[in-house]
Structure formats: C-alpha cells, structure tokens
C-alpha positions in Angstrom: -117.6 -105.3 -82.5 -114.1 -104.5 -81.3 -115.2 -105.4 -77.8 -116.4 -108.7 -79.0 -113.2 -109.4 -80.8 -111.1 -108.4 -77.7 -113.3 -110.7 -75.6 -112.8 -113.6 -78.0 -109.0 -113.0 -78.0 -109.1 -113.0 -74.2 -111.1 -116.2 -74.2 -108.8 -117.8 -76.6 -105.8 -116.8 -74.4 -107.5 -118.3 -71.4 -108.0 -121.6 -73.2 -104.4 -121.6 -74.3 -103.3 -121.0 -70.7 -105.3 -124.0 -69.4 -108.6 -122.2 -68.9 -107.3 -119.1 -67.1 -106.6 -121.3 -64.0 -103.2 -121.9 -62.4 -101.1 -124.3 -64.3 -100.1 -125.9 -61.0 -103.7 -126.9 -60.1 -104.2 -130.6 -60.0 -107.4 -132.5 -60.8 -109.2 -134.5 -58.2 -108.0 -137.7 -59.8 -104.4 -136.5 -59.9 -104.6 -135.6 -56.2 -106.1 -139.0 -55.4 -103.3 -140.7 -57.4 -100.7 -138.8 -55.4 -102.4 -139.8 -52.2 -102.5 -143.5 -53.2 -98.9 -143.5 -54.3 -97.8 -141.8 -51.1 -99.7 -144.3 -49.0 -98.1 -147.3 -50.7 -94.6 -145.9 -50.2 -95.4 -145.1 -46.6 -96.7 -148.6 -45.7 -93.8 -150.2 -47.6 -91.5 -148.9 -44.9 -93.2 -151.2 -42.4 -92.4 -154.9 -42.3 -95.2 -157.3 -43.3 -95.3 -158.9 -39.9 -95.5 -155.6 -38.0 -98.1 -154.3 -40.4 -100.3 -157.4 -40.1 -100.2 -157.1 -36.3 -101.1 -153.4 -36.3 -103.1 -152.9 -39.6 -105.5 -150.2 -38.3 -102.7 -148.3 -36.5 -100.6 -148.0 -39.6 -103.5 -147.4 -42.0 -104.5 -144.4 -39.9 -100.9 -143.1 -39.9 -100.7 -143.4 -43.7 -104.1 -141.6 -44.2 -103.1 -138.8 -41.9 -99.6 -138.3 -43.4 -100.6 -138.7 -47.1 -104.1 -137.1 -46.7 -102.5 -133.6 -47.1 -101.8 -134.5 -50.8 -105.6 -134.3 -51.4 -105.4 -130.5 -51.0 -102.0 -129.5 -52.4 -101.3 -128.2 -55.8 -98.6 -129.7 -58.1 -95.8 -127.5 -56.8 -96.6 -128.3 -53.2 -97.1 -131.9 -53.9 -93.8 -132.2 -55.7 -91.9 -131.2 -52.5 -94.1 -133.1 -50.1 -92.3 -135.6 -47.9 -94.5 -137.6 -45.4 -93.3 -138.4 -42.0 -91.7 -141.8 -41.2 -94.0 -144.6 -39.8 -93.9 -144.7 -36.0 -94.1 -148.1 -34.3 -96.8 -148.5 -31.7 -95.4 -148.9 -28.2 -97.1 -152.3 -27.9 -95.1 -153.6 -30.9 -91.8 -153.0 -29.3 -90.2 -156.4 -28.8 -90.8 -157.8 -25.3 -89.2 -161.1 -26.1 -85.6 -162.0 -25.7 -83.0 -164.7 -26.2 -83.9 -165.9 -22.7 -87.3 -167.0 -24.1 -85.7 -168.7 -27.1 -83.2 -170.5 -24.9 -85.9 -171.8 -22.6 -87.5 -173.5 -25.5 -84.3 -174.9 -26.9 -83.5 -176.2 -23.4 -86.9 -177.9 -23.3 -86.2 -179.5 -26.6 -82.8 -180.8 -25.5 -84.3 -182.5 -22.4 -87.3 -183.7 -24.3 -85.1 -186.0 -26.4 -83.7 -187.7 -23.3 -87.2 -187.8 -21.7 -88.4 -189.6 -24.8 -85.6 -192.2 -24.6 -86.2 -192.9 -20.9 -89.9 -193.4 -21.5 -89.2 -195.6 -24.6 -87.3 -198.1 -22.4 -89.5 -201.2 -21.9 -92.7 -199.7 -23.3 -94.3 -198.6 -26.5 -94.2 -194.8 -27.3 -96.0 -193.0 -30.1 -92.9 -191.7 -31.8 -94.7 -189.2 -34.1 -96.7 -187.7 -31.2 -93.6 -187.3 -29.0 -91.4 -186.0 -31.8 -94.0 -183.4 -32.8 -93.7 -182.1 -29.3 -90.0 -181.7 -29.7 -90.4 -180.0 -33.1 -92.9 -177.6 -31.6 -90.2 -176.2 -29.3 -88.1 -175.2 -32.3 -91.0 -173.9 -34.2 -92.0 -171.6 -31.3 -88.4 -170.5 -31.0 -88.4 -169.4 -34.7 -91.6 -167.4 -34.1 -90.0 -165.5 -31.2 -86.8 -164.9 -33.1 -88.8 -163.3 -35.9 -90.4 -160.9 -33.4 -87.1 -159.8 -31.9 -85.1 -156.8 -33.0 -82.0 -157.1 -35.1 -81.0 -159.6 -37.8 -81.8 -163.1 -36.4 -82.0 -164.7 -39.9 -79.3 -167.3 -39.1 -80.9 -168.4 -35.9 -84.3 -168.4 -37.5 -83.0 -170.7 -40.2 -81.4 -172.9 -37.6 -84.6 -173.2 -35.6 -86.6 -174.0 -38.8 -84.0 -176.7 -39.7 -84.2 -178.2 -36.2 -88.0 -178.3 -36.3 -87.7 -180.6 -39.3 -84.7 -182.6 -38.2 -83.5 -182.7 -34.6 -81.5 -185.6 -33.1 -80.8 -184.7 -29.5 -77.6 -185.3 -27.6 -78.4 -188.9 -27.0 -78.1 -189.6 -30.8 -74.4 -188.9 -30.6 -74.3 -186.0 -33.0 -76.4 -182.9 -33.2 -77.7 -181.5 -36.5 -76.2 -178.2 -37.6 -79.3 -176.2 -36.6 -79.4 -177.8 -33.2 -75.7 -177.3 -32.7 -75.9 -173.6 -33.4 -78.9 -173.1 -31.1 -77.2 -175.1 -28.3 -74.1 -173.1 -28.6 -76.0 -169.7 -28.7 -77.9 -170.7 -25.6 -74.8 -172.1 -23.8 -76.5 -175.5 -23.5 -73.8 -178.1 -23.0 -74.2 -181.6 -24.4 -72.3 -182.9 -21.5 -74.6 -181.2 -19.0 -77.7 -182.4 -20.7 -76.3 -186.0 -20.7 -75.1 -185.7 -17.1 -78.4 -184.4 -15.9 -80.2 -187.2 -17.7 -78.0 -189.8 -16.2 -78.4 -188.3 -12.7 -82.1 -188.2 -13.1 -82.1 -191.8 -14.3 -80.0 -193.0 -11.3 -77.0 -193.9 -13.4 
C-alpha cells in the first residue's frame, strides 16, 4: 500500500513537472513555428527584386539556416541566430551608368531624328514617341538593378518616360535635365550634331 502511495506521489510530481520531461523541450508545432518565423525574418533581409530573380536559391538558404530550429530545445532556440543571406554570384550587378547613359543618349538623339523625319512627311507621333519613352523606361530598369541608392535617378527616368521634350523643344523637363547632366550629355552638342547631320 505504501509503495502504491509513493508511486502515486511520484506520478503526481511528474505531472506537476510537465510529465517528467525537460521543461525546455518544445512540441513539434512550436519547433515548426520557430522555423517559419526564422524563415520569414531571413527572407525579409533580401530585396523583393533580388528574391524574385533568385527564388529557389534564397528558399534553399532559408531552409538550411532555419532548419536547425526543428531539432533545438527552447533554450537553444532562444539563442539561435541564423546566418545572413548570401547573394548569388550571378546577381551581382553587371550593369553600370555607362549602360544607362547609352540609353539616355539614344533618347536625346531620337527627338532630333523624329523632327528631321517629320519635315515634309506624315509621322505616326505615338509610335515614334513610344520609342523615345522606351529608352527612359529601360534606363529605370537598369538603375534598379545597380548597387547603391539610385532612387533620384530612377524617379527622373520614370518622369522622363512620361514626359520628355528633347533639346529641340527649347527646354528639357526636370527628369531629362538631371539625366542629361548625370551622363554629361550637352544640349549644345546634341543640337550641333543634329545640325551637322542635317547639313546646316
């Protein structure tokens, strides 16, 4: 009888102490929650554009880094710090301002080309202007891929893609002016080249 009572007391003590198991042991669901939370935090460190271009690469990194949480107890999990995301070699920017300026230069000369073709003949303005706008749109795409803070130039390219006048209009829009200045494209040179090309 005494043995039975002692056994009952031990059983009761075990229940009180969370089933005789370690109080630091986590349930499978808790471990999964830790893993999911870690994964979200890990991927949040990667820009949306970079992640979209390398989804499988970063998903694998997140799984490998945070997967350890599926086996750790609460004490170990509390002190767990995953490694930082590593950019794939292929995602390192291979574009430069040279690529951007080539497009801006093309846009600058396309305005003059449009005017020269418009003399004495009918030109589909929307079609031609869409071509000019495309140069600025492509420049904005390249600027987004480049390292550093290019937000001002991106904004300028986006503005120019919606409203670009060209040097032959007499006054550049603010977006155009900033891009011309950044790329060292002189209004005088564009005009002079056009006049020379036109035989003036």
